[in-house]
C-alpha positions in Angstrom: -40.9 -22.1 78.2 -42.3 -19.5 80.6 -42.1 -20.2 84.3 -44.9 -17.6 85.0 -42.6 -15.6 87.2 -44.9 -12.7 87.3 -48.2 -14.5 87.6 -50.9 -12.2 89.0 -48.8 -9.1 89.0 -49.8 -5.8 87.6 -47.1 -3.8 85.8 -46.7 -0.3 84.4 -44.2 0.3 81.6 -43.6 3.8 80.3 -42.5 4.1 76.7 -44.0 0.7 75.9 -45.0 1.1 72.3 -41.6 0.0 70.8 -38.1 -1.2 71.4 -37.1 -2.3 74.9 -40.5 -1.2 76.4 -42.5 -3.2 73.9 -40.3 -6.3 74.2 -40.5 -6.2 78.0 -44.3 -5.8 78.0 -44.7 -8.7 75.6 -42.4 -11.0 77.7 -44.0 -9.9 81.0 -47.5 -10.9 79.7 -46.0 -14.3 78.8 -44.8 -14.5 82.4 -48.3 -14.0 83.7 -48.5 -10.3 84.3 -51.2 -7.7 83.3 -49.3 -4.8 81.7 -50.2 -1.2 81.2 -48.1 0.5 78.5 -47.9 4.3 78.1 -46.5 6.4 75.3 -47.1 9.6 73.4 -48.1 8.2 70.0 -51.6 6.9 70.2 -51.7 4.7 67.1 -48.3 3.1 67.8 -49.3 2.5 71.4 -52.7 0.9 70.5 -51.0 -1.3 67.8 -48.5 -2.5 70.4 -51.2 -3.4 72.9 -53.1 -5.3 70.2 -50.0 -7.2 69.3 -49.3 -8.1 72.9 -52.9 -9.3 73.5 -55.7 -9.0 76.0 -53.5 -8.8 79.1 -52.0 -5.5 77.9 -53.7 -2.1 78.0 -52.5 1.1 76.3 -52.9 4.5 78.0 -51.7 7.5 75.9 -49.6 9.6 78.2 -46.4 11.6 78.2 -44.3 10.5 81.2 -42.8 14.0 81.4 -46.2 15.5 82.2 -47.3 14.9 85.7 -51.0 15.4 84.9 -50.8 12.6 82.3 -49.3 10.3 84.9 -52.0 11.2 87.4 -54.5 10.0 84.8 -52.6 6.8 84.4 -52.7 6.4 88.2 -56.4 6.8 88.2 -57.0 4.3 85.5 -54.8 1.6 87.2 -56.4 2.3 90.6 -59.9 2.0 89.2 -59.1 -1.1 87.1 -56.8 -3.1 89.5 -56.5 -1.2 92.8 -52.8 -1.8 93.1 -49.6 -1.9 91.0 -46.8 -4.4 91.7 -44.1 -3.3 89.2 -43.0 -0.1 87.6 -40.6 -0.1 84.7 -39.7 3.6 84.1 -38.4 3.1 80.6 -39.5 6.1 78.6 -36.5 8.2 77.4 -35.1 10.3 74.6 -31.8 11.7 73.6 -29.5 12.8 70.8 -26.1 13.9 69.8 -25.5 17.6 70.4 -22.2 19.5 70.6 -21.6 21.2 73.9 -21.6 24.6 72.3 -24.9 23.9 70.5 -26.9 22.8 73.5 -30.1 24.9 73.9 -32.5 25.4 76.8 -35.1 23.7 74.7 -33.0 20.6 74.1 -32.0 20.4 77.8 -35.6 20.7 78.8 -36.7 18.1 76.2 -34.3 15.4 77.4 -34.5 16.1 81.2 -38.3 16.4 81.1 -38.7 13.0 79.4 -35.8 11.1 81.2 -35.5 12.6 84.7 -38.8 14.4 85.4 -40.7 11.6 83.7 -39.1 8.9 85.9 -39.5 10.9 89.1 -43.1 11.7 88.7 -44.1 8.3 87.3 -42.8 6.7 90.5 -44.0 9.5 92.8 -47.5 9.4 91.3 -47.9 5.6 91.6 -46.6 5.4 95.2 -50.1 5.3 96.8 -51.0 2.1 94.9 -47.7 0.3 95.3 -48.0 -2.5 98.0 -45.2 -3.3 100.4 -42.6 -5.4 98.5 -43.2 -3.8 95.1 -40.5 -3.5 92.5 -39.4 -0.3 90.8 -37.0 -0.5 87.8 -35.4 2.4 86.0 -33.8 2.3 82.6 -30.4 3.9 82.8 -27.5 3.5 80.3 -23.9 2.7 80.1 -23.4 6.2 78.8 -23.7 7.5 82.3 -20.2 6.0 82.9 -18.6 7.1 79.6 -17.3 10.3 78.3 -19.0 10.0 74.9 -18.6 13.1 72.7 -21.6 15.2 72.0 -23.8 13.3 74.4 -23.7 15.6 77.4 -27.4 15.9 78.2 -28.5 12.3 77.6 -25.6 10.9 79.7 -26.3 13.4 82.5 -29.9 12.5 82.5 -29.1 8.8 82.9 -26.6 9.6 85.7 -29.5 11.4 87.5 -31.5 8.2 87.3 -28.7 6.2 88.9 -28.8 8.7 91.8 -32.6 8.1 92.1 -31.9 4.4 92.7 -29.8 5.0 95.8 -32.1 7.7 97.2 -35.3 5.8 96.7 -33.9 2.6 98.1 -33.5 4.5 101.3 -36.8 6.4 101.0 -38.8 3.3 100.5 -37.0 0.8 102.7 -39.7 0.7 105.4 -42.2 -0.5 102.7 -39.7 -3.1 101.5 -40.1 -1.6 98.0 -37.0 -2.6 95.9 -35.5 0.0 93.6 -33.1 -1.1 90.9 -32.0 -0.2 87.4 -31.1 -2.0 84.2 -28.3 -0.3 82.3 -28.3 -1.3 78.6 -25.3 -1.3 76.4 -25.6 -1.0 72.6 -29.2 -2.1 71.8 -30.2 -1.1 68.3 -33.8 0.0 68.0 -35.6 1.9 65.3 -36.4 4.7 67.8 -32.7 5.1 68.9 -31.5 5.1 65.3 -34.0 7.9 64.4 -33.3 9.9 67.5 -29.5 9.8 66.8 -30.0 10.8 63.2 -28.0 8.0 61.6 -29.0 6.4 58.3 -29.7 2.7 58.1 -26.2 2.1 56.5 -24.4 4.3 59.1 -26.2 2.4 61.9 -25.2 -0.9 60.5 -21.5 0.2 60.3 -21.7 1.6 63.8 -23.1 -1.6 65.3 -20.5 -3.7 63.5 -17.7 -1.6 65.0 -19.2 -1.7 68.5 -19.8 -5.5 68.3 -16.1 -5.8 67.5 -15.2 -4.1 70.8 -17.6 -6.2 72.9 -16.2 -9.3 74.6 -19.3 -11.3 73.7 -18.9 -10.3 70.0 -22.2 -8.8 69.3 -24.5 -5.9 70.1 -27.4 -6.5 72.3 -31.1 -7.3 71.6 -34.1 -5.9 73.2 -34.8 -9.3 74.7 -31.4 -9.2 76.5 -32.8 -6.2 78.4 -36.3 -7.5 79.0 -34.8 -10.7 80.5 -32.9 -8.6 83.0 -36.0 -6.4 83.8 -38.1 -9.5 84.4 -35.5 -10.9 86.8 -35.5 -7.6 88.8 -39.3 -7.5 88.7 -39.7 -11.1 90.0 -39.3 -12.7 93.3 -36.0 -14.2 92.1 -34.4 -10.9 92.9 -36.1 -10.5 96.3 -32.8 -9.8 98.1 -31.6 -7.3 95.5 -32.1 -3.5 95.8 -30.2 -0.4 95.1 -28.3 -1.8 92.1 -27.7 -1.0 88.5 -27.6 -4.2 86.5 -25.3 -3.6 83.4 -26.3 -5.6 80.3 -23.7 -4.7 77.7 -21.8 -7.9 76.8 -18.9 -6.7 78.8 -18.3 -3.6 76.7 -17.8 -1.0 79.5 -15.8 -3.4 81.7 -13.2 -4.1 79.0 -13.3 -1.1 76.6 -14.4 1.9 78.7 -12.6 4.4 76.5 -13.0 3.1 73.0 -16.6 4.0 72.1 
């Protein structure tokens, strides 16, 4: 049963049409928030907003394009006047061998993951009230030396650096900056991005579950629960942290992925 922990709050979630972003948007609305979701795919985005209900609004936008986020800013400013929570969730990545990395692939991942998070937050600053909450979506991969995952892992490490810098930059406004760091969370988008078949994905997750102290891979709701905690007043004395949600995987088996 919802405790309405986000009652009256306005939230922006980038990459909100599926996976972690969609689950978080849905749950935040149940907690009393009005949620704006952005994404690049118009039909998927509108379908997601319809599924969530009247307290969600879709805005087609690419988080990696500053002009798109300026349009999102204008919409939220005109509609609501202010924004209480940002969940910079949009992200992409894939397996590429070091010797095969191209400029195009580097730009694709860093534009979406790093540039997107930076300019999402920067663009929204004028409508963030004192005491607002900013949450970034990092990854346990930033701590791990996973093979063929150079660019994605580096992009997520950059987001971790943002948390620390922005906590200092925004301290006078009492704006809290934190991150959620997901472990193995199977989603359709992630499976497609990494190029695995459904059967390969099933075997991969079975193996990873066997390495995890809690005996399973994660669910999108495991991450949305953590994001809602960081967005709510329950975490009012928490800033500058990366909350790892991985079933204990990286703590116990850091070198076995």
